[in-house]
C-alpha positions as CSV (number, residue, x, y, z in Angstrom):
1,M,21.4,-22.2,4.4
2,D,24.4,-24.3,5.2
3,D,24.2,-25.7,8.7
4,T,27.6,-24.3,9.7
5,L,26.7,-20.9,8.4
6,A,23.3,-21.0,10.1
7,G,24.9,-21.9,13.4
8,T,27.4,-19.0,13.1
9,A,24.7,-16.5,12.2
10,A,22.5,-17.7,15.1
11,S,25.4,-17.4,17.6
12,T,26.2,-13.9,16.4
13,A,22.6,-12.8,16.6
14,H,22.2,-14.3,20.1
15,A,25.2,-12.4,21.4
16,D,23.8,-9.2,19.9
17,T,20.7,-9.3,22.1
18,T,22.8,-8.1,25.1
19,A,22.2,-4.6,23.7
20,L,18.5,-5.1,24.6
21,S,19.2,-6.1,28.3
22,G,16.5,-4.9,30.6
23,L,13.9,-4.6,27.9
24,A,10.4,-5.7,28.9
25,F,8.6,-8.1,26.6
26,S,5.5,-10.3,26.4
27,K,4.8,-13.5,24.6
28,G,1.4,-14.0,23.0
29,H,-0.4,-16.1,20.4
30,G,-3.5,-16.3,18.3
31,T,-4.6,-19.9,17.6
32,G,-0.9,-20.9,18.1
33,N,0.6,-18.3,15.8
34,D,3.0,-16.9,18.4
35,F,4.9,-13.6,18.8
36,V,7.3,-11.7,21.0
37,L,5.8,-8.3,21.8
38,I,7.5,-5.2,22.9
39,A,6.1,-1.7,23.7
40,D,8.0,1.3,22.4
41,P,5.7,4.3,23.3
42,H,8.5,6.8,22.8
43,G,9.7,5.4,19.4
44,A,13.2,5.1,20.9
45,L,13.9,1.4,20.3
46,E,15.7,0.1,17.3
47,V,15.8,-3.7,16.9
48,T,17.9,-5.2,14.2
49,A,17.0,-8.1,12.0
50,E,19.6,-10.2,13.8
51,Q,18.2,-9.3,17.2
52,V,14.7,-10.2,16.0
53,A,15.9,-13.6,14.7
54,A,17.7,-14.2,18.0
55,L,14.6,-13.3,20.1
56,C,12.4,-15.5,18.0
57,D,14.8,-18.5,18.1
58,R,13.0,-21.3,19.8
59,H,16.2,-22.8,21.3
60,R,18.4,-19.8,22.2
61,G,15.7,-17.1,22.5
62,I,12.2,-16.5,23.6
63,G,10.7,-18.2,20.6
64,G,8.1,-17.0,18.2
65,D,6.9,-16.9,14.6
66,G,7.6,-13.1,14.6
67,L,8.2,-10.0,16.6
68,I,5.7,-7.1,17.1
69,R,6.8,-3.7,18.2
70,A,4.0,-1.5,19.4
71,V,5.0,2.1,18.5
72,P,3.0,5.3,17.9
73,S,2.5,5.8,14.2
74,R,4.1,9.2,14.2
75,F,7.5,7.7,14.8
76,L,7.6,5.7,11.5
77,P,7.5,7.1,8.0
78,E,4.8,4.5,7.0
79,G,2.8,5.4,10.1
80,A,3.1,9.2,9.6
81,E,1.8,8.8,6.1
82,L,-1.2,6.8,7.4
83,L,-1.9,9.5,10.1
84,A,-2.3,12.1,7.4
85,Q,-5.4,10.4,6.2
86,H,-6.4,8.5,9.4
87,P,-5.5,10.5,12.5
88,E,-7.3,7.9,14.6
89,A,-4.6,5.3,13.8
90,E,-2.4,6.3,16.8
91,W,-0.7,3.0,17.2
92,F,1.4,1.1,14.5
93,M,2.0,-2.6,14.4
94,D,5.7,-2.9,13.4
95,Y,5.8,-6.6,12.5
96,R,8.9,-8.7,11.6
97,N,9.0,-12.3,10.5
98,G,10.9,-14.8,12.7
99,D,14.0,-14.4,10.5
100,G,14.0,-10.7,11.1
101,S,12.6,-9.6,7.7
102,L,10.0,-7.0,7.5
103,S,6.4,-8.1,6.7
104,E,3.4,-6.1,5.7
105,M,1.2,-7.4,8.5
106,C,-0.1,-10.6,10.2
107,G,-3.8,-11.4,10.7
108,N,-3.4,-13.3,13.9
109,G,-0.8,-10.8,15.0
110,V,-3.2,-7.9,14.7
111,R,-5.5,-9.5,17.3
112,V,-2.6,-10.2,19.7
113,F,-1.2,-6.7,19.1
114,V,-4.4,-5.1,20.2
115,H,-4.7,-7.4,23.2
116,F,-1.2,-6.4,24.2
117,L,-2.0,-2.7,23.9
118,I,-5.0,-3.3,26.3
119,Q,-2.9,-5.3,28.7
120,Q,-0.2,-2.7,28.8
121,G,-2.7,0.0,29.5
122,L,-1.8,1.8,26.3
123,V,-5.5,1.8,25.1
124,D,-8.9,1.3,26.6
125,L,-11.2,-0.9,24.5
126,P,-14.4,-2.3,26.1
127,A,-16.2,-5.2,24.4
128,G,-18.1,-4.0,21.4
129,E,-15.9,-1.0,20.6
130,S,-13.3,-0.7,17.8
131,L,-9.8,0.5,17.5
132,V,-8.0,1.7,14.3
133,I,-4.3,0.7,14.0
134,G,-1.7,1.2,11.4
135,T,0.2,-1.5,9.6
136,R,2.4,-1.7,6.5
137,A,-0.7,-3.0,4.7
138,G,-2.7,0.1,5.6
139,I,-5.1,0.7,8.5
140,K,-7.0,-2.1,10.2
141,T,-10.1,-1.7,12.3
142,V,-10.3,-4.1,15.2
143,V,-13.5,-4.8,17.2
144,R,-13.2,-6.4,20.7
145,T,-15.8,-9.2,20.9
146,A,-17.0,-11.4,23.8
147,S,-14.6,-14.2,22.8
148,G,-11.7,-12.3,21.2
149,Y,-11.3,-9.8,18.3
150,A,-12.7,-9.3,14.8
151,V,-10.5,-7.5,12.3
152,D,-11.5,-5.8,9.1
153,M,-8.6,-7.1,7.0
154,G,-9.6,-4.8,4.1
155,P,-10.2,-5.8,0.5
156,W,-8.7,-8.9,-1.1
157,E,-7.4,-9.2,-4.7
158,F,-5.9,-11.8,-7.0
159,I,-2.2,-11.2,-7.6
160,F,-2.5,-12.5,-11.2
161,P,-6.1,-11.5,-11.9
162,G,-6.1,-12.4,-15.6
163,E,-5.1,-16.0,-15.0
164,A,-7.3,-16.3,-12.0
165,T,-10.4,-15.2,-13.9
166,A,-9.7,-17.1,-17.1
167,R,-8.4,-20.4,-15.7
168,A,-9.2,-20.4,-12.0
169,M,-5.5,-20.9,-11.4
170,D,-2.3,-18.9,-11.9
171,S,0.6,-21.1,-10.8
172,L,1.8,-24.6,-9.9
173,V,3.0,-25.6,-6.5
174,S,5.4,-28.4,-5.7
175,A,5.9,-29.7,-2.1
176,H,7.5,-32.6,-0.4
177,G,5.0,-35.4,-0.1
178,L,2.9,-34.4,-3.1
179,D,3.4,-36.6,-6.1
180,V,2.9,-33.9,-8.8
181,A,2.8,-30.1,-8.8
182,R,-0.7,-28.8,-8.0
183,P,-2.6,-25.9,-9.5
184,A,-3.0,-22.8,-7.2
185,L,-4.4,-19.3,-6.9
186,S,-2.4,-16.4,-5.6
187,V,-4.3,-13.9,-3.4
188,S,-3.2,-10.7,-1.8
189,M,-4.5,-9.8,1.7
190,G,-2.0,-6.9,1.9
191,N,0.6,-9.7,1.9
192,P,0.9,-12.5,-0.7
193,H,-0.5,-15.9,-0.5
194,T,-0.7,-18.9,-2.8
195,V,-3.5,-21.4,-2.1
196,V,-3.5,-25.1,-3.1
197,A,-6.6,-27.3,-2.8
198,L,-6.1,-31.0,-1.8
199,A,-8.5,-33.8,-2.0
200,E,-8.4,-35.3,1.5
201,Q,-7.1,-34.9,5.0
202,A,-4.6,-37.7,4.6
203,E,-3.0,-35.8,1.7
204,L,-2.8,-32.7,3.8
205,D,-1.2,-34.5,6.7
206,A,1.4,-36.1,4.4
207,T,2.5,-32.8,2.9
208,G,6.0,-31.9,4.2
209,L,6.4,-28.2,5.0
210,F,9.9,-28.4,6.6
211,V,11.2,-26.8,3.4
212,A,9.5,-24.1,1.4
213,P,7.2,-25.2,-1.3
214,R,8.2,-24.2,-4.9
215,V,5.7,-21.8,-6.6
216,D,5.9,-21.3,-10.4
217,P,5.5,-18.4,-11.1
218,E,6.1,-16.9,-7.7
219,P,4.7,-13.5,-6.8
220,P,7.2,-10.7,-7.0
221,H,7.9,-10.5,-3.2
222,G,7.7,-14.2,-2.5
223,T,4.6,-15.8,-1.0
224,N,3.0,-17.7,1.9
225,V,1.7,-21.1,0.7
226,E,-1.6,-22.6,2.1
227,F,-2.7,-26.2,1.5
228,V,-6.4,-26.6,2.0
229,V,-8.9,-29.4,2.2
230,P,-12.6,-28.5,1.9
231,A,-15.0,-30.2,4.3
232,E,-17.5,-32.8,3.2
233,P,-20.1,-31.3,2.9
234,L,-18.5,-28.0,2.2
235,V,-21.3,-25.9,3.6
236,H,-23.3,-26.6,6.8
237,D,-26.0,-24.2,8.0
238,G,-24.8,-21.6,5.6
239,V,-21.2,-21.6,6.8
240,G,-18.3,-23.1,4.7
241,A,-15.6,-25.2,6.4
242,I,-12.0,-25.9,5.4
243,S,-8.9,-27.3,7.0
244,M,-5.5,-25.7,6.3
245,R,-1.8,-25.9,6.9
246,V,0.6,-23.1,5.9
247,H,4.2,-22.4,5.1
248,E,5.0,-18.7,5.9
249,R,7.7,-16.7,4.3
250,G,10.7,-16.2,6.6
251,V,9.2,-18.6,9.2
252,G,8.3,-22.0,7.9
253,E,5.2,-24.0,9.0
254,T,3.2,-22.2,11.7
255,L,0.2,-23.4,13.7
256,S,-2.0,-20.7,12.2
257,C,-1.9,-17.8,9.7
258,G,-4.7,-15.2,9.8
259,T,-4.2,-13.6,6.4
260,G,-3.6,-17.1,5.1
261,A,-7.0,-18.3,6.4
262,C,-8.6,-15.3,4.6
263,A,-6.8,-16.1,1.4
264,A,-7.7,-19.8,1.6
265,A,-11.4,-18.8,2.0
266,V,-11.1,-16.5,-1.0
267,A,-9.7,-19.3,-3.2
268,I,-12.1,-22.0,-2.1
269,R,-15.1,-19.7,-2.5
270,H,-13.9,-18.8,-6.0
271,W,-13.5,-22.4,-6.9
272,A,-16.9,-23.3,-5.4
273,G,-18.6,-20.9,-7.7
274,Q,-21.9,-19.1,-7.6
275,G,-23.8,-19.7,-4.4
276,A,-20.8,-20.2,-2.2
277,P,-21.3,-18.8,1.3
278,D,-19.8,-15.6,2.7
279,S,-19.0,-17.0,6.1
280,W,-16.3,-19.6,6.7
281,N,-14.7,-21.6,9.6
282,V,-11.1,-22.3,8.9
283,T,-9.5,-25.1,11.0
284,V,-5.7,-24.7,11.5
285,P,-3.4,-26.8,13.7
286,G,-3.7,-24.2,16.4
287,G,-7.5,-23.9,16.5
288,V,-10.3,-22.3,14.5
289,V,-10.7,-18.8,13.0
290,G,-13.7,-17.2,11.4
291,V,-13.6,-15.5,8.0
292,K,-16.5,-13.4,6.7
293,F,-16.9,-11.5,3.4
294,F,-18.9,-8.2,3.4
295,V,-19.3,-5.1,1.2
296,A,-17.7,-2.1,3.0
297,P,-18.7,1.5,2.8
298,D,-15.9,2.0,0.2
299,G,-17.9,-0.2,-2.1
300,H,-15.2,-3.0,-2.1
301,E,-15.6,-6.5,-0.7
302,H,-13.7,-6.7,2.5
303,V,-12.7,-9.7,4.6
304,E,-13.3,-10.0,8.4
305,L,-11.1,-12.3,10.4
306,S,-12.2,-13.3,14.0
307,G,-10.6,-15.4,16.7
308,P,-8.9,-15.4,20.1
309,A,-5.8,-13.7,21.4
310,V,-3.8,-14.7,24.4
311,I,-0.9,-13.2,26.3
312,V,0.9,-16.2,28.0
313,A,3.9,-14.6,29.7
314,S,5.8,-11.3,30.4
315,G,9.3,-10.7,31.5
316,T,12.5,-8.8,31.1
317,L,15.5,-9.6,28.9
318,S,18.6,-10.4,30.8
């Protein structure tokens, strides 16, 4: 976007937040992936894309990679549809990217969302118990653990399965700092991801993510792009280890991406071949998350994402 146009849009959006004066909010993060959170138990709040962008603005607003509205599922068409099959999914995670665009869901955001529900007194979830929530990527089951939360992210799938199976790649990715386009695999975790493996940490550090990488061909609704370096050795005590940076749709580079960590583990495990482990530690700039593959009662292989969630501040919009 042209700098002048961007400035005009930001100023307009910032002025528009006066309509939200008096609204209570919290700020939280999961391994540095940060969010503005608002509770809407009566389904009465409407937040425009411009207002979301203004609230997530790191200079003129609260700042965040996205905004999460906690709303009872019955107040949203997507939530009501889920309730018909899953009446236990009382709460819906209405997630928007930092630019105001709708997103299917966010793996780190799910943990922070549930932590926010507990802090607000909207749910009671002792350690060891689970909560089912609604998202635009379907229901998610979250277990409170001693050190955070573990989320059943559901099944994964290749976005271009024919190419992924036949060639172990489906696209080429170009990014600032990489000398040539790199082969990649595109994975859906309810939202789209394209994963690139790099040879060493220095190459990962040198990759410039201040502009969106170019993906050819790009998944139909755009994609998040993960750049990953496998550890050496890849597996220690039965657990795989990788390091990752990510460029998220509508946000830019973030300190962490939960669904991206899952997609990265899917791709590296696929490339590693038979005998690759089912448990992985994924190091991101904001910390470490755990990824585990398991066969669910539905017969499909699901992915579990685990990690911390923190609420750092609460306040009221002026």
